[in-house]
PyMOL Python script that loads the backbone (N, CA, C, O; Angstrom):
from pymol import cmd

cmd.read_pdbstr("""\
ATOM      1  N   UNK A   1     -27.309 -16.913  -8.670  1.00  0.00           N
ATOM      2  CA  UNK A   1     -27.200 -15.652  -8.890  1.00  0.00           C
ATOM      3  C   UNK A   1     -26.550 -15.183  -7.587  1.00  0.00           C
ATOM      4  O   UNK A   1     -25.454 -14.635  -7.706  1.00  0.00           O
ATOM      5  N   UNK A   2     -27.133 -15.336  -6.200  1.00  0.00           N
ATOM      6  CA  UNK A   2     -26.299 -14.684  -5.073  1.00  0.00           C
ATOM      7  C   UNK A   2     -25.295 -15.248  -4.930  1.00  0.00           C
ATOM      8  O   UNK A   2     -24.330 -14.566  -4.586  1.00  0.00           O
ATOM      9  N   UNK A   3     -25.104 -16.774  -5.142  1.00  0.00           N
ATOM     10  CA  UNK A   3     -23.553 -17.097  -5.318  1.00  0.00           C
ATOM     11  C   UNK A   3     -22.434 -16.237  -6.078  1.00  0.00           C
ATOM     12  O   UNK A   3     -21.274 -16.167  -5.672  1.00  0.00           O
ATOM     13  N   UNK A   4     -22.857 -15.662  -7.101  1.00  0.00           N
ATOM     14  CA  UNK A   4     -22.121 -14.977  -7.962  1.00  0.00           C
ATOM     15  C   UNK A   4     -21.966 -13.673  -7.107  1.00  0.00           C
ATOM     16  O   UNK A   4     -20.860 -13.142  -6.998  1.00  0.00           O
ATOM     17  N   UNK A   5     -23.074 -13.166  -6.505  1.00  0.00           N
ATOM     18  CA  UNK A   5     -22.453 -11.675  -5.394  1.00  0.00           C
ATOM     19  C   UNK A   5     -21.729 -11.880  -4.562  1.00  0.00           C
ATOM     20  O   UNK A   5     -21.089 -11.003  -3.981  1.00  0.00           O
ATOM     21  N   UNK A   6     -21.661 -13.410  -4.264  1.00  0.00           N
ATOM     22  CA  UNK A   6     -20.948 -13.501  -2.721  1.00  0.00           C
ATOM     23  C   UNK A   6     -19.349 -13.553  -3.239  1.00  0.00           C
ATOM     24  O   UNK A   6     -18.451 -12.881  -2.732  1.00  0.00           O
ATOM     25  N   UNK A   7     -19.190 -14.448  -4.304  1.00  0.00           N
ATOM     26  CA  UNK A   7     -17.987 -14.286  -4.841  1.00  0.00           C
ATOM     27  C   UNK A   7     -17.249 -13.267  -5.389  1.00  0.00           C
ATOM     28  O   UNK A   7     -16.019 -13.220  -5.387  1.00  0.00           O
ATOM     29  N   UNK A   8     -18.170 -12.258  -5.970  1.00  0.00           N
ATOM     30  CA  UNK A   8     -17.555 -10.807  -6.385  1.00  0.00           C
ATOM     31  C   UNK A   8     -17.345 -10.168  -4.848  1.00  0.00           C
ATOM     32  O   UNK A   8     -16.329  -9.499  -4.656  1.00  0.00           O
ATOM     33  N   UNK A   9     -18.167 -10.341  -3.904  1.00  0.00           N
ATOM     34  CA  UNK A   9     -18.025  -9.666  -2.835  1.00  0.00           C
ATOM     35  C   UNK A   9     -16.403  -9.873  -2.120  1.00  0.00           C
ATOM     36  O   UNK A   9     -15.669  -9.033  -1.598  1.00  0.00           O
ATOM     37  N   UNK A  10     -16.230 -11.198  -2.319  1.00  0.00           N
ATOM     38  CA  UNK A  10     -15.084 -11.748  -1.250  1.00  0.00           C
ATOM     39  C   UNK A  10     -13.707 -11.263  -2.016  1.00  0.00           C
ATOM     40  O   UNK A  10     -12.648 -10.911  -1.497  1.00  0.00           O
ATOM     41  N   UNK A  11     -14.064 -11.357  -3.459  1.00  0.00           N
ATOM     42  CA  UNK A  11     -13.229 -11.006  -4.549  1.00  0.00           C
ATOM     43  C   UNK A  11     -12.771  -9.388  -4.116  1.00  0.00           C
ATOM     44  O   UNK A  11     -11.592  -9.223  -3.804  1.00  0.00           O
ATOM     45  N   UNK A  12     -13.531  -8.424  -4.101  1.00  0.00           N
ATOM     46  CA  UNK A  12     -13.339  -7.484  -4.032  1.00  0.00           C
ATOM     47  C   UNK A  12     -12.707  -7.112  -2.599  1.00  0.00           C
ATOM     48  O   UNK A  12     -11.880  -6.207  -2.492  1.00  0.00           O
ATOM     49  N   UNK A  13     -13.211  -7.970  -1.370  1.00  0.00           N
ATOM     50  CA  UNK A  13     -12.665  -7.703  -0.078  1.00  0.00           C
ATOM     51  C   UNK A  13     -11.005  -8.085  -0.367  1.00  0.00           C
ATOM     52  O   UNK A  13     -10.137  -7.223  -0.227  1.00  0.00           O
ATOM     53  N   UNK A  14     -10.808  -8.965  -0.631  1.00  0.00           N
ATOM     54  CA  UNK A  14      -9.484  -9.687  -0.957  1.00  0.00           C
ATOM     55  C   UNK A  14      -8.616  -8.464  -1.785  1.00  0.00           C
ATOM     56  O   UNK A  14      -7.479  -8.327  -1.332  1.00  0.00           O
ATOM     57  N   UNK A  15      -8.866  -7.802  -2.611  1.00  0.00           N
ATOM     58  CA  UNK A  15      -8.205  -6.834  -3.788  1.00  0.00           C
ATOM     59  C   UNK A  15      -7.975  -5.519  -2.837  1.00  0.00           C
ATOM     60  O   UNK A  15      -6.948  -4.860  -3.000  1.00  0.00           O
ATOM     61  N   UNK A  16      -9.022  -5.105  -1.751  1.00  0.00           N
ATOM     62  CA  UNK A  16      -8.832  -3.901  -1.153  1.00  0.00           C
ATOM     63  C   UNK A  16      -7.917  -4.283  -0.425  1.00  0.00           C
ATOM     64  O   UNK A  16      -6.819  -3.731  -0.492  1.00  0.00           O
ATOM     65  N   UNK A  17      -8.159  -5.324   0.446  1.00  0.00           N
ATOM     66  CA  UNK A  17      -6.948  -5.502   1.695  1.00  0.00           C
ATOM     67  C   UNK A  17      -5.797  -5.498   1.050  1.00  0.00           C
ATOM     68  O   UNK A  17      -5.035  -4.629   1.474  1.00  0.00           O
ATOM     69  N   UNK A  18      -5.268  -6.314  -0.049  1.00  0.00           N
ATOM     70  CA  UNK A  18      -3.987  -6.297  -0.449  1.00  0.00           C
ATOM     71  C   UNK A  18      -3.662  -4.989  -1.302  1.00  0.00           C
ATOM     72  O   UNK A  18      -2.569  -4.796  -1.835  1.00  0.00           O
ATOM     73  N   UNK A  19      -4.525  -4.293  -1.354  1.00  0.00           N
ATOM     74  CA  UNK A  19      -4.081  -2.908  -1.817  1.00  0.00           C
ATOM     75  C   UNK A  19      -3.759  -1.944  -0.806  1.00  0.00           C
ATOM     76  O   UNK A  19      -2.979  -1.021  -1.039  1.00  0.00           O
ATOM     77  N   UNK A  20      -4.340  -2.116   0.352  1.00  0.00           N
ATOM     78  CA  UNK A  20      -3.722  -1.382   1.597  1.00  0.00           C
ATOM     79  C   UNK A  20      -2.277  -1.833   2.115  1.00  0.00           C
ATOM     80  O   UNK A  20      -1.507  -1.020   2.627  1.00  0.00           O
ATOM     81  N   UNK A  21      -1.996  -3.031   1.966  1.00  0.00           N
ATOM     82  CA  UNK A  21      -0.853  -3.591   2.408  1.00  0.00           C
ATOM     83  C   UNK A  21      -0.068  -2.738   1.278  1.00  0.00           C
ATOM     84  O   UNK A  21       0.473  -1.817   1.890  1.00  0.00           O
ATOM     85  N   UNK A  22       0.251  -2.631  -0.179  1.00  0.00           N
ATOM     86  CA  UNK A  22       0.717  -2.435  -1.054  1.00  0.00           C
ATOM     87  C   UNK A  22       1.187  -0.824  -0.861  1.00  0.00           C
ATOM     88  O   UNK A  22       2.344  -0.419  -0.978  1.00  0.00           O
ATOM     89  N   UNK A  23      -0.009   0.000  -0.533  1.00  0.00           N
ATOM     90  CA  UNK A  23       0.009   1.116  -0.333  1.00  0.00           C
ATOM     91  C   UNK A  23       0.570   1.771   0.848  1.00  0.00           C
ATOM     92  O   UNK A  23       1.041   2.904   0.759  1.00  0.00           O
ATOM     93  N   UNK A  24       0.545   1.116   1.960  1.00  0.00           N
ATOM     94  CA  UNK A  24       1.370   1.190   3.308  1.00  0.00           C
ATOM     95  C   UNK A  24       2.854   1.016   3.012  1.00  0.00           C
ATOM     96  O   UNK A  24       3.689   1.824   3.418  1.00  0.00           O
ATOM     97  N   UNK A  25       3.256  -0.409   2.059  1.00  0.00           N
ATOM     98  CA  UNK A  25       4.517  -0.722   1.921  1.00  0.00           C
ATOM     99  C   UNK A  25       5.200   0.730   1.084  1.00  0.00           C
ATOM    100  O   UNK A  25       6.095   1.403   1.595  1.00  0.00           O
ATOM    101  N   UNK A  26       4.599   1.028  -0.241  1.00  0.00           N
ATOM    102  CA  UNK A  26       4.810   2.327  -0.777  1.00  0.00           C
ATOM    103  C   UNK A  26       5.165   3.616   0.293  1.00  0.00           C
ATOM    104  O   UNK A  26       6.136   4.350   0.111  1.00  0.00           O
ATOM    105  N   UNK A  27       4.386   3.739   1.231  1.00  0.00           N
ATOM    106  CA  UNK A  27       4.510   4.995   2.315  1.00  0.00           C
ATOM    107  C   UNK A  27       5.902   4.868   2.875  1.00  0.00           C
ATOM    108  O   UNK A  27       6.775   5.721   3.036  1.00  0.00           O
ATOM    109  N   UNK A  28       5.879   3.569   3.129  1.00  0.00           N
ATOM    110  CA  UNK A  28       7.281   3.484   4.286  1.00  0.00           C
ATOM    111  C   UNK A  28       8.471   3.265   3.158  1.00  0.00           C
ATOM    112  O   UNK A  28       9.626   3.282   3.584  1.00  0.00           O
ATOM    113  N   UNK A  29       8.286   3.089   1.948  1.00  0.00           N
ATOM    114  CA  UNK A  29       9.187   3.237   0.714  1.00  0.00           C
ATOM    115  C   UNK A  29       9.713   4.819   1.049  1.00  0.00           C
ATOM    116  O   UNK A  29      10.801   5.087   1.558  1.00  0.00           O
ATOM    117  N   UNK A  30       8.927   5.563   0.741  1.00  0.00           N
ATOM    118  CA  UNK A  30       8.774   7.004   0.601  1.00  0.00           C
ATOM    119  C   UNK A  30       9.353   7.639   1.590  1.00  0.00           C
ATOM    120  O   UNK A  30      10.240   8.486   1.479  1.00  0.00           O
ATOM    121  N   UNK A  31       8.833   7.218   2.637  1.00  0.00           N
ATOM    122  CA  UNK A  31       9.543   8.131   4.153  1.00  0.00           C
ATOM    123  C   UNK A  31      10.899   7.603   3.957  1.00  0.00           C
ATOM    124  O   UNK A  31      11.748   8.462   4.194  1.00  0.00           O
ATOM    125  N   UNK A  32      11.332   6.564   3.632  1.00  0.00           N
ATOM    126  CA  UNK A  32      12.721   6.528   3.894  1.00  0.00           C
ATOM    127  C   UNK A  32      13.523   6.750   2.740  1.00  0.00           C
ATOM    128  O   UNK A  32      14.751   6.780   2.822  1.00  0.00           O
ATOM    129  N   UNK A  33      12.758   6.947   1.403  1.00  0.00           N
ATOM    130  CA  UNK A  33      13.812   7.932   0.737  1.00  0.00           C
ATOM    131  C   UNK A  33      13.651   9.525   1.343  1.00  0.00           C
ATOM    132  O   UNK A  33      14.460  10.337   0.895  1.00  0.00           O
ATOM    133  N   UNK A  34      12.990   9.846   2.001  1.00  0.00           N
ATOM    134  CA  UNK A  34      13.227  11.180   2.315  1.00  0.00           C
ATOM    135  C   UNK A  34      13.671  11.509   3.316  1.00  0.00           C
ATOM    136  O   UNK A  34      13.871  12.679   3.640  1.00  0.00           O
ATOM    137  N   UNK A  35      14.005  10.085   4.279  1.00  0.00           N
ATOM    138  CA  UNK A  35      14.931  10.505   5.175  1.00  0.00           C
ATOM    139  C   UNK A  35      16.066  10.476   4.801  1.00  0.00           C
ATOM    140  O   UNK A  35      16.694  11.273   5.497  1.00  0.00           O
ATOM    141  N   UNK A  36      17.054   9.744   3.692  1.00  0.00           N
ATOM    142  CA  UNK A  36      18.121   9.806   3.186  1.00  0.00           C
ATOM    143  C   UNK A  36      18.375  10.892   2.001  1.00  0.00           C
ATOM    144  O   UNK A  36      19.437  11.056   1.401  1.00  0.00           O
ATOM    145  N   UNK A  37      17.203  11.569   1.811  1.00  0.00           N
ATOM    146  CA  UNK A  37      17.543  12.786   0.986  1.00  0.00           C
ATOM    147  C   UNK A  37      17.904  14.004   2.332  1.00  0.00           C
ATOM    148  O   UNK A  37      18.739  14.906   2.260  1.00  0.00           O
ATOM    149  N   UNK A  38      17.121  13.734   3.355  1.00  0.00           N
ATOM    150  CA  UNK A  38      17.277  14.725   4.201  1.00  0.00           C
ATOM    151  C   UNK A  38      18.698  14.510   4.831  1.00  0.00           C
ATOM    152  O   UNK A  38      19.559  15.381   4.709  1.00  0.00           O
ATOM    153  N   UNK A  39      18.921  13.394   5.474  1.00  0.00           N
ATOM    154  CA  UNK A  39      20.257  13.532   5.590  1.00  0.00           C
ATOM    155  C   UNK A  39      21.492  13.587   5.046  1.00  0.00           C
ATOM    156  O   UNK A  39      22.582  13.589   5.618  1.00  0.00           O
ATOM    157  N   UNK A  40      21.157  13.648   3.540  1.00  0.00           N
ATOM    158  CA  UNK A  40      22.369  13.807   2.854  1.00  0.00           C
ATOM    159  C   UNK A  40      22.647  15.438   2.358  1.00  0.00           C
ATOM    160  O   UNK A  40      23.647  15.822   1.752  1.00  0.00           O
ATOM    161  N   UNK A  41      21.391  16.350   2.819  1.00  0.00           N
ATOM    162  CA  UNK A  41      21.256  17.459   2.876  1.00  0.00           C
ATOM    163  C   UNK A  41      21.874  18.543   3.973  1.00  0.00           C
ATOM    164  O   UNK A  41      22.210  19.721   3.848  1.00  0.00           O
ATOM    165  N   UNK A  42      21.877  17.508   5.255  1.00  0.00           N
ATOM    166  CA  UNK A  42      22.397  17.955   6.536  1.00  0.00           C
ATOM    167  C   UNK A  42      23.815  17.933   6.074  1.00  0.00           C
ATOM    168  O   UNK A  42      24.450  18.959   6.320  1.00  0.00           O
ATOM    169  N   UNK A  43      24.404  17.029   5.491  1.00  0.00           N
ATOM    170  CA  UNK A  43      25.459  16.393   5.528  1.00  0.00           C
ATOM    171  C   UNK A  43      26.383  17.898   4.711  1.00  0.00           C
ATOM    172  O   UNK A  43      27.550  18.122   5.033  1.00  0.00           O
ATOM    173  N   UNK A  44      25.726  18.695   3.785  1.00  0.00           N
ATOM    174  CA  UNK A  44      26.482  19.453   2.781  1.00  0.00           C
ATOM    175  C   UNK A  44      26.569  21.022   3.632  1.00  0.00           C
ATOM    176  O   UNK A  44      27.146  21.976   3.110  1.00  0.00           O
TER     177      UNK A  44
END
""", "prot")
cmd.dss("prot")
cmd.show_as("cartoon", "prot")
cmd.util.cbc("prot")
cmd.orient("prot")
């Protein structure tokens, strides 16, 4: 039974760490999109 809990904890840790990278990447993409919109607005 304890082996099951260790496996579940490891799986949760892996999913949590990969989600952080995904969210960080999404934040960078949104920031770049915002920068492009800002640049376009300044040109007008």
